N, CA, C and O atoms as a GROMACS GRO file, in nm:
protein
  324
    1MET      N    1  16.904   7.033   5.430
    1MET     CA    2  16.786   7.090   5.487
    1MET      C    3  16.817   7.143   5.639
    1MET      O    4  16.900   7.077   5.701
    2ILE      N    5  16.792   7.189   5.665
    2ILE     CA    6  16.805   7.245   5.845
    2ILE      C    7  16.677   7.206   5.895
    2ILE      O    8  16.563   7.224   5.852
    3LYS      N    9  16.726   7.144   6.001
    3LYS     CA   10  16.588   7.063   6.091
    3LYS      C   11  16.574   7.177   6.187
    3LYS      O   12  16.676   7.215   6.244
    4PRO      N   13  16.491   7.219   6.204
    4PRO     CA   14  16.421   7.295   6.327
    4PRO      C   15  16.398   7.236   6.487
    4PRO      O   16  16.340   7.132   6.520
    5ILE      N   17  16.451   7.321   6.558
    5ILE     CA   18  16.509   7.214   6.685
    5ILE      C   19  16.349   7.249   6.794
    5ILE      O   20  16.340   7.354   6.858
    6CYS      N   21  16.280   7.182   6.795
    6CYS     CA   22  16.126   7.243   6.830
    6CYS      C   23  16.079   7.115   6.950
    6CYS      O   24  16.073   6.995   6.924
    7GLU      N   25  16.048   7.185   7.096
    7GLU     CA   26  16.022   7.082   7.210
    7GLU      C   27  15.897   7.031   7.149
    7GLU      O   28  15.896   6.909   7.139
    8VAL      N   29  15.796   7.089   7.107
    8VAL     CA   30  15.684   7.063   7.051
    8VAL      C   31  15.663   6.895   7.002
    8VAL      O   32  15.737   6.847   6.916
    9LYS      N   33  15.568   6.826   7.059
    9LYS     CA   34  15.561   6.677   6.996
    9LYS      C   35  15.461   6.723   6.864
    9LYS      O   36  15.368   6.803   6.874
   10GLN      N   37  15.500   6.656   6.744
   10GLN     CA   38  15.421   6.692   6.635
   10GLN      C   39  15.424   6.801   6.583
   10GLN      O   40  15.322   6.838   6.524
   11CYS      N   41  15.552   6.898   6.589
   11CYS     CA   42  15.552   7.049   6.526
   11CYS      C   43  15.514   7.052   6.432
   11CYS      O   44  15.555   6.964   6.357
   12LEU      N   45  15.430   7.136   6.384
   12LEU     CA   46  15.368   7.174   6.278
   12LEU      C   47  15.489   7.175   6.153
   12LEU      O   48  15.478   7.119   6.044
   13LEU      N   49  15.590   7.244   6.196
   13LEU     CA   50  15.699   7.231   6.075
   13LEU      C   51  15.705   7.149   6.012
   13LEU      O   52  15.675   7.148   5.892
   14ASP      N   53  15.757   7.037   6.092
   14ASP     CA   54  15.772   6.895   6.037
   14ASP      C   55  15.747   6.875   5.903
   14ASP      O   56  15.834   6.860   5.817
   15ASP      N   57  15.594   6.873   5.878
   15ASP     CA   58  15.542   6.856   5.741
   15ASP      C   59  15.553   6.978   5.629
   15ASP      O   60  15.525   6.972   5.509
   16ARG      N   61  15.612   7.111   5.722
   16ARG     CA   62  15.564   7.229   5.598
   16ARG      C   63  15.742   7.264   5.607
   16ARG      O   64  15.762   7.385   5.599
   17GLU      N   65  15.860   7.188   5.621
   17GLU     CA   66  15.988   7.275   5.638
   17GLU      C   67  16.062   7.267   5.498
   17GLU      O   68  16.155   7.342   5.470
   18GLU      N   69  16.013   7.174   5.417
   18GLU     CA   70  16.052   7.161   5.281
   18GLU      C   71  16.006   7.255   5.174
   18GLU      O   72  16.076   7.288   5.079
   19ASP      N   73  15.878   7.298   5.198
   19ASP     CA   74  15.775   7.379   5.154
   19ASP      C   75  15.846   7.551   5.192
   19ASP      O   76  15.844   7.638   5.105
   20ILE      N   77  15.901   7.576   5.324
   20ILE     CA   78  15.911   7.705   5.366
   20ILE      C   79  16.051   7.724   5.261
   20ILE      O   80  16.079   7.806   5.174
   21SER      N   81  16.123   7.601   5.318
   21SER     CA   82  16.250   7.621   5.294
   21SER      C   83  16.283   7.690   5.120
   21SER      O   84  16.354   7.785   5.084
   22GLN      N   85  16.196   7.592   5.038
   22GLN     CA   86  16.183   7.605   4.904
   22GLN      C   87  16.139   7.780   4.898
   22GLN      O   88  16.200   7.866   4.835
   23TYR      N   89  16.055   7.793   4.956
   23TYR     CA   90  15.981   7.928   4.949
   23TYR      C   91  16.104   8.074   4.943
   23TYR      O   92  16.117   8.164   4.860
   24ILE      N   93  16.176   8.041   5.071
   24ILE     CA   94  16.271   8.138   5.082
   24ILE      C   95  16.381   8.084   4.992
   24ILE      O   96  16.417   8.191   4.943
   25ASP      N   97  16.438   8.016   4.950
   25ASP     CA   98  16.518   7.949   4.851
   25ASP      C   99  16.465   8.064   4.703
   25ASP      O  100  16.539   8.151   4.658
   26ASP      N  101  16.352   8.040   4.661
   26ASP     CA  102  16.287   8.136   4.560
   26ASP      C  103  16.282   8.256   4.598
   26ASP      O  104  16.348   8.334   4.530
   27GLU      N  105  16.208   8.312   4.716
   27GLU     CA  106  16.242   8.459   4.690
   27GLU      C  107  16.376   8.514   4.706
   27GLU      O  108  16.388   8.630   4.665
   28ILE      N  109  16.491   8.452   4.762
   28ILE     CA  110  16.582   8.494   4.780
   28ILE      C  111  16.670   8.503   4.602
   28ILE      O  112  16.721   8.600   4.546
   29LEU      N  113  16.662   8.409   4.573
   29LEU     CA  114  16.661   8.402   4.402
   29LEU      C  115  16.629   8.508   4.301
   29LEU      O  116  16.691   8.551   4.203
   30SER      N  117  16.481   8.547   4.372
   30SER     CA  118  16.412   8.636   4.310
   30SER      C  119  16.444   8.769   4.345
   30SER      O  120  16.420   8.854   4.260
   31LEU      N  121  16.496   8.808   4.462
   31LEU     CA  122  16.541   8.916   4.480
   31LEU      C  123  16.658   8.955   4.393
   31LEU      O  124  16.665   9.061   4.330
   32ILE      N  125  16.775   8.835   4.397
   32ILE     CA  126  16.888   8.879   4.324
   32ILE      C  127  16.862   8.904   4.189
   32ILE      O  128  16.945   8.970   4.127
   33GLN      N  129  16.744   8.853   4.121
   33GLN     CA  130  16.718   8.873   3.998
   33GLN      C  131  16.674   8.996   3.957
   33GLN      O  132  16.705   9.048   3.850
   34ARG      N  133  16.575   9.062   4.069
   34ARG     CA  134  16.541   9.192   4.063
   34ARG      C  135  16.656   9.268   4.061
   34ARG      O  136  16.689   9.337   3.964
   35LEU      N  137  16.725   9.259   4.172
   35LEU     CA  138  16.799   9.349   4.180
   35LEU      C  139  16.926   9.358   4.067
   35LEU      O  140  16.982   9.466   4.049
   36GLU      N  141  16.958   9.265   4.009
   36GLU     CA  142  17.031   9.226   3.883
   36GLU      C  143  16.961   9.335   3.767
   36GLU      O  144  17.023   9.410   3.692
   37LEU      N  145  16.832   9.321   3.777
   37LEU     CA  146  16.772   9.412   3.661
   37LEU      C  147  16.737   9.555   3.678
   37LEU      O  148  16.694   9.638   3.598
   38LYS      N  149  16.766   9.562   3.810
   38LYS     CA  150  16.770   9.720   3.845
   38LYS      C  151  16.892   9.778   3.840
   38LYS      O  152  16.908   9.897   3.813
   39HIS      N  153  16.989   9.695   3.866
   39HIS     CA  154  17.155   9.753   3.860
   39HIS      C  155  17.213   9.679   3.750
   39HIS      O  156  17.281   9.582   3.782
   40PRO      N  157  17.201   9.703   3.641
   40PRO     CA  158  17.275   9.592   3.522
   40PRO      C  159  17.444   9.654   3.565
   40PRO      O  160  17.530   9.586   3.509
   41ASP      N  161  17.476   9.714   3.612
   41ASP     CA  162  17.622   9.783   3.587
   41ASP      C  163  17.676   9.715   3.700
   41ASP      O  164  17.796   9.725   3.727
   42VAL      N  165  17.596   9.647   3.768
   42VAL     CA  166  17.693   9.626   3.898
   42VAL      C  167  17.720   9.482   3.895
   42VAL      O  168  17.624   9.408   3.870
   43HIS      N  169  17.872   9.415   3.922
   43HIS     CA  170  17.897   9.269   3.910
   43HIS      C  171  17.836   9.151   3.980
   43HIS      O  172  17.844   9.141   4.102
   44LEU      N  173  17.781   9.071   3.914
   44LEU     CA  174  17.701   8.982   3.970
   44LEU      C  175  17.752   8.927   4.104
   44LEU      O  176  17.681   8.922   4.204
   45GLY      N  177  17.882   8.886   4.100
   45GLY     CA  178  17.969   8.868   4.244
   45GLY      C  179  17.930   8.962   4.354
   45GLY      O  180  17.868   8.936   4.458
   46CYS      N  181  17.970   9.057   4.319
   46CYS     CA  182  17.938   9.172   4.434
   46CYS      C  183  17.792   9.205   4.502
   46CYS      O  184  17.771   9.232   4.620
   47LEU      N  185  17.690   9.193   4.386
   47LEU     CA  186  17.530   9.168   4.438
   47LEU      C  187  17.508   9.072   4.534
   47LEU      O  188  17.443   9.076   4.638
   48GLN      N  189  17.587   8.968   4.472
   48GLN     CA  190  17.536   8.811   4.543
   48GLN      C  191  17.643   8.833   4.703
   48GLN      O  192  17.601   8.783   4.807
   49MET      N  193  17.737   8.887   4.703
   49MET     CA  194  17.783   8.917   4.820
   49MET      C  195  17.726   9.007   4.941
   49MET      O  196  17.742   8.991   5.062
   50MET      N  197  17.654   9.108   4.870
   50MET     CA  198  17.579   9.238   4.942
   50MET      C  199  17.456   9.144   5.001
   50MET      O  200  17.410   9.158   5.114
   51VAL      N  201  17.417   9.061   4.919
   51VAL     CA  202  17.273   8.998   4.949
   51VAL      C  203  17.309   8.914   5.063
   51VAL      O  204  17.248   8.928   5.169
   52LYS      N  205  17.409   8.822   5.049
   52LYS     CA  206  17.472   8.750   5.145
   52LYS      C  207  17.512   8.813   5.267
   52LYS      O  208  17.468   8.753   5.365
   53ARG      N  209  17.577   8.908   5.292
   53ARG     CA  210  17.574   9.010   5.373
   53ARG      C  211  17.460   9.058   5.433
   53ARG      O  212  17.490   9.065   5.552
   54HIS      N  213  17.393   9.079   5.425
   54HIS     CA  214  17.225   9.124   5.466
   54HIS      C  215  17.139   8.979   5.523
   54HIS      O  216  17.065   8.973   5.621
   55LEU      N  217  17.178   8.862   5.425
   55LEU     CA  218  17.094   8.789   5.510
   55LEU      C  219  17.176   8.730   5.636
   55LEU      O  220  17.109   8.682   5.728
   56GLU      N  221  17.311   8.731   5.648
   56GLU     CA  222  17.394   8.700   5.734
   56GLU      C  223  17.309   8.803   5.857
   56GLU      O  224  17.237   8.744   5.938
   57TYR      N  225  17.326   8.982   5.865
   57TYR     CA  226  17.250   9.023   5.958
   57TYR      C  227  17.140   8.982   5.977
   57TYR      O  228  17.153   8.936   6.091
   58GLN      N  229  17.017   8.960   5.942
   58GLN     CA  230  16.918   8.969   5.938
   58GLN      C  231  16.916   8.809   6.005
   58GLN      O  232  16.835   8.804   6.098
   59SER      N  233  16.969   8.710   5.987
   59SER     CA  234  16.970   8.580   6.036
   59SER      C  235  17.045   8.592   6.181
   59SER      O  236  17.032   8.498   6.258
   60THR      N  237  17.126   8.708   6.222
   60THR     CA  238  17.169   8.693   6.368
   60THR      C  239  17.076   8.780   6.418
   60THR      O  240  17.044   8.752   6.533
   61LYS      N  241  17.012   8.891   6.364
   61LYS     CA  242  16.908   8.941   6.433
   61LYS      C  243  16.784   8.897   6.487
   61LYS      O  244  16.726   8.929   6.591
   62ILE      N  245  16.746   8.792   6.370
   62ILE     CA  246  16.651   8.700   6.434
   62ILE      C  247  16.676   8.605   6.557
   62ILE      O  248  16.587   8.580   6.637
   63LEU      N  249  16.815   8.550   6.567
   63LEU     CA  250  16.885   8.475   6.644
   63LEU      C  251  16.891   8.572   6.783
   63LEU      O  252  16.857   8.512   6.885
   64VAL      N  253  16.926   8.700   6.799
   64VAL     CA  254  16.901   8.779   6.912
   64VAL      C  255  16.739   8.792   6.956
   64VAL      O  256  16.712   8.792   7.076
   65GLN      N  257  16.663   8.799   6.884
   65GLN     CA  258  16.527   8.836   6.933
   65GLN      C  259  16.486   8.697   6.979
   65GLN      O  260  16.420   8.689   7.083
   66LEU      N  261  16.512   8.608   6.926
   66LEU     CA  262  16.469   8.465   7.001
   66LEU      C  263  16.524   8.434   7.125
   66LEU      O  264  16.460   8.389   7.220
   67THR      N  265  16.644   8.460   7.122
   67THR     CA  266  16.718   8.438   7.229
   67THR      C  267  16.673   8.550   7.381
   67THR      O  268  16.672   8.514   7.498
   68ASP      N  269  16.644   8.673   7.330
   68ASP     CA  270  16.615   8.760   7.444
   68ASP      C  271  16.461   8.714   7.442
   68ASP      O  272  16.424   8.705   7.559
   69LYS      N  273  16.386   8.691   7.377
   69LYS     CA  274  16.251   8.620   7.409
   69LYS      C  275  16.228   8.485   7.488
   69LYS      O  276  16.127   8.451   7.549
   70TYR      N  277  16.337   8.422   7.473
   70TYR     CA  278  16.347   8.275   7.557
   70TYR      C  279  16.415   8.313   7.697
   70TYR      O  280  16.383   8.256   7.801
   71ASN      N  281  16.504   8.410   7.692
   71ASN     CA  282  16.551   8.482   7.811
   71ASN      C  283  16.465   8.536   7.916
   71ASN      O  284  16.467   8.515   8.037
   72ALA      N  285  16.390   8.611   7.845
   72ALA     CA  286  16.255   8.650   7.914
   72ALA      C  287  16.179   8.584   7.969
   72ALA      O  288  16.168   8.597   8.091
   73ALA      N  289  16.101   8.492   7.901
   73ALA     CA  290  16.012   8.380   7.900
   73ALA      C  291  16.060   8.304   8.063
   73ALA      O  292  15.990   8.286   8.162
   74LYS      N  293  16.213   8.270   8.040
   74LYS     CA  294  16.265   8.173   8.165
   74LYS      C  295  16.281   8.276   8.294
   74LYS      O  296  16.294   8.229   8.407
   75LYS      N  297  16.280   8.440   8.268
   75LYS     CA  298  16.295   8.512   8.372
   75LYS      C  299  16.138   8.478   8.451
   75LYS      O  300  16.124   8.432   8.564
   76GLU      N  301  16.045   8.511   8.369
   76GLU     CA  302  15.884   8.516   8.400
   76GLU      C  303  15.860   8.389   8.486
   76GLU      O  304  15.796   8.383   8.592
   77LEU      N  305  15.908   8.312   8.436
   77LEU     CA  306  15.887   8.146   8.500
   77LEU      C  307  15.983   8.142   8.656
   77LEU      O  308  15.946   8.080   8.756
   78GLY      N  309  16.092   8.210   8.650
   78GLY     CA  310  16.158   8.189   8.748
   78GLY      C  311  16.276   8.124   8.712
   78GLY      O  312  16.345   8.138   8.812
   79ILE      N  313  16.343   8.059   8.630
   79ILE     CA  314  16.364   7.947   8.561
   79ILE      C  315  16.534   8.012   8.546
   79ILE      O  316  16.557   8.107   8.471
   80SER      N  317  16.629   7.953   8.621
   80SER     CA  318  16.770   8.037   8.601
   80SER      C  319  16.854   7.939   8.551
   80SER      O  320  16.836   7.824   8.592
   81GLN      N  321  16.972   7.969   8.442
   81GLN     CA  322  17.045   7.898   8.386
   81GLN      C  323  16.917   7.832   8.240
   81GLN      O  324  16.956   7.751   8.156
   0.00000   0.00000   0.00000
């Protein structure tokens, strides 16, 4: 399980992380199953690799957005480095 790094004491994710992780896993599995049904002629390995690439892209996009938000907040506060 991936542990979030949060500076807030008693982060609300602490007691919800397992539920959220399970929800994400279930959604990904459900998506792959729906895609299999919609495209039965596509090789399952190729389908899973396509989903993997899209998830990697989305996770990178989220990281960039968080970094931009963090840098903007630092700038507003006048914090350098």
